[in-house]
Short mmCIF file of the C-alpha atoms (twelve columns), coordinates in Angstrom:
data_MODEL
# 
_entry.id   MODEL 
# 
loop_
_atom_site.group_PDB 
_atom_site.id 
_atom_site.type_symbol 
_atom_site.label_atom_id 
_atom_site.label_alt_id 
_atom_site.label_comp_id 
_atom_site.label_asym_id 
_atom_site.label_seq_id 
_atom_site.Cartn_x 
_atom_site.Cartn_y 
_atom_site.Cartn_z 
_atom_site.pdbx_PDB_model_num 
ATOM 1   C CA . UNK A 1   0.096   0.046  -0.002  1 
ATOM 2   C CA . UNK A 2   1.388   3.377  -0.929  1 
ATOM 3   C CA . UNK A 3   2.065   5.991  1.691   1 
ATOM 4   C CA . UNK A 4   0.000   9.050  1.528   1 
ATOM 5   C CA . UNK A 5   2.064   12.165 0.897   1 
ATOM 6   C CA . UNK A 6   2.320   14.506 4.081   1 
ATOM 7   C CA . UNK A 7   0.828   18.021 3.831   1 
ATOM 8   C CA . UNK A 8   3.247   20.845 3.775   1 
ATOM 9   C CA . UNK A 9   3.087   23.013 6.851   1 
ATOM 10  C CA . UNK A 10  3.699   26.620 7.418   1 
ATOM 11  C CA . UNK A 11  4.426   28.604 10.323  1 
ATOM 12  C CA . UNK A 12  2.645   31.791 11.095  1 
ATOM 13  C CA . UNK A 13  5.759   34.133 10.146  1 
ATOM 14  C CA . UNK A 14  6.093   32.191 6.847   1 
ATOM 15  C CA . UNK A 15  2.468   32.660 6.097   1 
ATOM 16  C CA . UNK A 16  2.772   36.261 6.916   1 
ATOM 17  C CA . UNK A 17  5.494   36.869 4.797   1 
ATOM 18  C CA . UNK A 18  3.936   35.081 1.891   1 
ATOM 19  C CA . UNK A 19  0.774   37.343 2.038   1 
ATOM 20  C CA . UNK A 20  2.777   40.451 3.093   1 
ATOM 21  C CA . UNK A 21  1.158   41.184 6.477   1 
ATOM 22  C CA . UNK A 22  2.592   41.235 9.970   1 
ATOM 23  C CA . UNK A 23  2.539   37.984 12.040  1 
ATOM 24  C CA . UNK A 24  0.224   39.569 14.616  1 
ATOM 25  C CA . UNK A 25  -2.166  40.313 11.877  1 
ATOM 26  C CA . UNK A 26  -2.398  36.660 10.922  1 
ATOM 27  C CA . UNK A 27  -2.901  35.678 14.403  1 
ATOM 28  C CA . UNK A 28  -5.374  38.407 14.914  1 
ATOM 29  C CA . UNK A 29  -7.544  37.319 11.920  1 
ATOM 30  C CA . UNK A 30  -7.538  33.554 13.216  1 
ATOM 31  C CA . UNK A 31  -8.728  34.820 16.535  1 
ATOM 32  C CA . UNK A 32  -11.277 37.165 15.217  1 
ATOM 33  C CA . UNK A 33  -12.872 35.330 12.315  1 
ATOM 34  C CA . UNK A 34  -14.860 32.260 12.808  1 
ATOM 35  C CA . UNK A 35  -14.510 31.036 9.083   1 
ATOM 36  C CA . UNK A 36  -11.203 29.223 9.704   1 
ATOM 37  C CA . UNK A 37  -11.506 25.363 10.010  1 
ATOM 38  C CA . UNK A 38  -9.107  23.471 12.313  1 
ATOM 39  C CA . UNK A 39  -7.443  20.646 10.446  1 
ATOM 40  C CA . UNK A 40  -8.353  21.951 7.113   1 
ATOM 41  C CA . UNK A 41  -6.889  25.549 7.230   1 
ATOM 42  C CA . UNK A 42  -4.574  25.119 10.215  1 
ATOM 43  C CA . UNK A 43  -3.398  22.766 13.058  1 
ATOM 44  C CA . UNK A 44  -2.877  23.596 16.571  1 
ATOM 45  C CA . UNK A 45  0.086   21.420 18.187  1 
ATOM 46  C CA . UNK A 46  -0.172  20.451 21.851  1 
ATOM 47  C CA . UNK A 47  2.232   23.180 22.660  1 
ATOM 48  C CA . UNK A 48  -0.071  25.815 21.252  1 
ATOM 49  C CA . UNK A 49  1.764   26.762 18.139  1 
ATOM 50  C CA . UNK A 50  -0.443  27.106 14.878  1 
ATOM 51  C CA . UNK A 51  0.804   25.505 11.750  1 
ATOM 52  C CA . UNK A 52  -0.913  26.402 8.523   1 
ATOM 53  C CA . UNK A 53  -2.003  23.946 5.764   1 
ATOM 54  C CA . UNK A 54  -1.817  24.917 2.124   1 
ATOM 55  C CA . UNK A 55  -5.572  25.462 2.207   1 
ATOM 56  C CA . UNK A 56  -5.271  27.963 4.987   1 
ATOM 57  C CA . UNK A 57  -2.532  29.844 3.223   1 
ATOM 58  C CA . UNK A 58  -4.640  29.957 -0.012  1 
ATOM 59  C CA . UNK A 59  -7.799  30.995 1.966   1 
ATOM 60  C CA . UNK A 60  -5.731  33.883 3.744   1 
ATOM 61  C CA . UNK A 61  -4.358  34.977 0.536   1 
ATOM 62  C CA . UNK A 62  -7.959  35.069 -1.183  1 
ATOM 63  C CA . UNK A 63  -9.472  36.924 1.766   1 
ATOM 64  C CA . UNK A 64  -6.571  39.255 3.092   1 
ATOM 65  C CA . UNK A 65  -8.212  42.401 1.310   1 
ATOM 66  C CA . UNK A 66  -11.387 41.644 3.075   1 
ATOM 67  C CA . UNK A 67  -9.828  40.797 6.437   1 
ATOM 68  C CA . UNK A 68  -7.684  43.992 6.112   1 
ATOM 69  C CA . UNK A 69  -10.592 46.247 5.264   1 
ATOM 70  C CA . UNK A 70  -11.719 48.400 8.162   1 
ATOM 71  C CA . UNK A 71  -15.043 47.288 9.675   1 
ATOM 72  C CA . UNK A 72  -17.881 49.943 9.985   1 
ATOM 73  C CA . UNK A 73  -18.747 48.388 13.262  1 
ATOM 74  C CA . UNK A 74  -16.155 46.286 15.244  1 
ATOM 75  C CA . UNK A 75  -18.890 44.400 16.947  1 
ATOM 76  C CA . UNK A 76  -19.578 41.476 14.642  1 
ATOM 77  C CA . UNK A 77  -22.404 39.299 15.466  1 
ATOM 78  C CA . UNK A 78  -21.502 35.721 15.926  1 
ATOM 79  C CA . UNK A 79  -21.967 33.709 12.680  1 
ATOM 80  C CA . UNK A 80  -21.474 37.002 10.473  1 
ATOM 81  C CA . UNK A 81  -18.382 35.709 8.766   1 
ATOM 82  C CA . UNK A 82  -20.442 32.776 7.642   1 
ATOM 83  C CA . UNK A 83  -23.360 34.760 6.491   1 
ATOM 84  C CA . UNK A 84  -21.486 37.584 4.850   1 
ATOM 85  C CA . UNK A 85  -20.307 35.302 1.635   1 
ATOM 86  C CA . UNK A 86  -23.792 34.254 1.126   1 
ATOM 87  C CA . UNK A 87  -25.148 37.693 1.364   1 
ATOM 88  C CA . UNK A 88  -22.641 38.900 -0.982  1 
ATOM 89  C CA . UNK A 89  -23.271 36.066 -3.534  1 
ATOM 90  C CA . UNK A 90  -26.998 36.827 -3.348  1 
ATOM 91  C CA . UNK A 91  -26.572 40.557 -3.652  1 
ATOM 92  C CA . UNK A 92  -24.646 39.982 -6.757  1 
ATOM 93  C CA . UNK A 93  -27.197 37.794 -8.248  1 
ATOM 94  C CA . UNK A 94  -29.811 40.275 -7.300  1 
ATOM 95  C CA . UNK A 95  -27.756 43.150 -8.968  1 
ATOM 96  C CA . UNK A 96  -27.442 41.059 -12.231 1 
ATOM 97  C CA . UNK A 97  -31.228 40.627 -12.264 1 
ATOM 98  C CA . UNK A 98  -32.094 44.176 -11.567 1 
ATOM 99  C CA . UNK A 99  -29.785 45.331 -14.463 1 
ATOM 100 C CA . UNK A 100 -31.206 42.577 -16.846 1 
ATOM 101 C CA . UNK A 101 -34.771 43.850 -16.117 1 
ATOM 102 C CA . UNK A 102 -34.152 47.611 -15.871 1 
ATOM 103 C CA . UNK A 103 -34.217 48.477 -19.696 1 
ATOM 104 C CA . UNK A 104 -37.632 46.715 -20.126 1 
ATOM 105 C CA . UNK A 105 -39.158 48.265 -16.991 1 
ATOM 106 C CA . UNK A 106 -37.706 51.573 -17.942 1 
ATOM 107 C CA . UNK A 107 -39.318 51.563 -21.342 1 
ATOM 108 C CA . UNK A 108 -42.585 50.337 -19.870 1 
ATOM 109 C CA . UNK A 109 -42.503 53.233 -17.308 1 
ATOM 110 C CA . UNK A 110 -41.789 55.749 -20.124 1 
ATOM 111 C CA . UNK A 111 -44.625 54.417 -22.176 1 
ATOM 112 C CA . UNK A 112 -47.103 54.750 -19.025 1 
ATOM 113 C CA . UNK A 113 -45.816 58.275 -18.536 1 
ATOM 114 C CA . UNK A 114 -46.629 59.076 -22.264 1 
ATOM 115 C CA . UNK A 115 -50.019 57.282 -22.337 1 
ATOM 116 C CA . UNK A 116 -51.468 57.888 -18.973 1 
ATOM 117 C CA . UNK A 117 -49.422 60.457 -17.296 1 
ATOM 118 C CA . UNK A 118 -49.764 61.600 -13.503 1 
ATOM 119 C CA . UNK A 119 -49.520 65.158 -12.729 1 
ATOM 120 C CA . UNK A 120 -45.941 64.673 -11.772 1 
ATOM 121 C CA . UNK A 121 -45.102 62.876 -14.914 1 
ATOM 122 C CA . UNK A 122 -46.648 65.713 -16.941 1 
ATOM 123 C CA . UNK A 123 -44.462 68.281 -15.169 1 
ATOM 124 C CA . UNK A 124 -41.398 66.210 -15.726 1 
ATOM 125 C CA . UNK A 125 -42.237 65.572 -19.520 1 
ATOM 126 C CA . UNK A 126 -42.855 69.329 -19.814 1 
ATOM 127 C CA . UNK A 127 -39.640 70.267 -18.286 1 
ATOM 128 C CA . UNK A 128 -37.768 67.598 -20.366 1 
ATOM 129 C CA . UNK A 129 -39.266 69.066 -23.542 1 
ATOM 130 C CA . UNK A 130 -38.102 72.657 -22.764 1 
ATOM 131 C CA . UNK A 131 -34.688 71.423 -21.993 1 
ATOM 132 C CA . UNK A 132 -34.549 69.577 -25.193 1 
ATOM 133 C CA . UNK A 133 -35.653 72.626 -27.134 1 
ATOM 134 C CA . UNK A 134 -33.226 74.954 -25.433 1 
ATOM 135 C CA . UNK A 135 -30.414 72.424 -26.047 1 
ATOM 136 C CA . UNK A 136 -31.540 72.158 -29.555 1 
ATOM 137 C CA . UNK A 137 -31.699 75.798 -30.364 1 
ATOM 138 C CA . UNK A 138 -28.204 76.396 -28.592 1 
ATOM 139 C CA . UNK A 139 -26.900 73.807 -31.070 1 
ATOM 140 C CA . UNK A 140 -28.570 75.319 -34.062 1 
ATOM 141 C CA . UNK A 141 -27.491 78.870 -33.118 1 
ATOM 142 C CA . UNK A 142 -23.821 77.797 -32.507 1 
ATOM 143 C CA . UNK A 143 -23.787 76.032 -35.870 1 
ATOM 144 C CA . UNK A 144 -25.396 78.936 -37.898 1 
ATOM 145 C CA . UNK A 145 -22.929 81.396 -36.455 1 
ATOM 146 C CA . UNK A 146 -20.077 79.172 -37.176 1 
ATOM 147 C CA . UNK A 147 -21.415 78.750 -40.719 1 
ATOM 148 C CA . UNK A 148 -21.781 82.552 -41.094 1 
ATOM 149 C CA . UNK A 149 -18.379 83.033 -39.968 1 
ATOM 150 C CA . UNK A 150 -16.942 80.296 -42.213 1 
ATOM 151 C CA . UNK A 151 -18.816 81.621 -45.068 1 
# 
């Protein structure tokens, strides 16, 4: 039977150097965030020393920017580190869905404003028409002046 290859272990100073932060920062992240899994990301020796597995080093590298970002509120509710990635993924999906539906909804709303306007819609449309006329007349005046000067 073939012997399983042993995992490469890294000390906290080695990990800190690899991701470009202070040793204390890595230790702080380990104690502050509950997303680290013992025996998957790191191993605690009997003497208390932490050794990092490759999965832990990669995880730290991928989350270093997020961990280093200042928190709006330092008091993080228990489990928030677990729910944050879920919220981020959901928020991203919702944002994509919103922008996919936005053009059609905008067209529908404009059609409603034109065919069955409220008083506010009428005021907005009137103001938009006045601005368009002013912009167009400014453009026409500027072009006719340029043509006169050139001719």
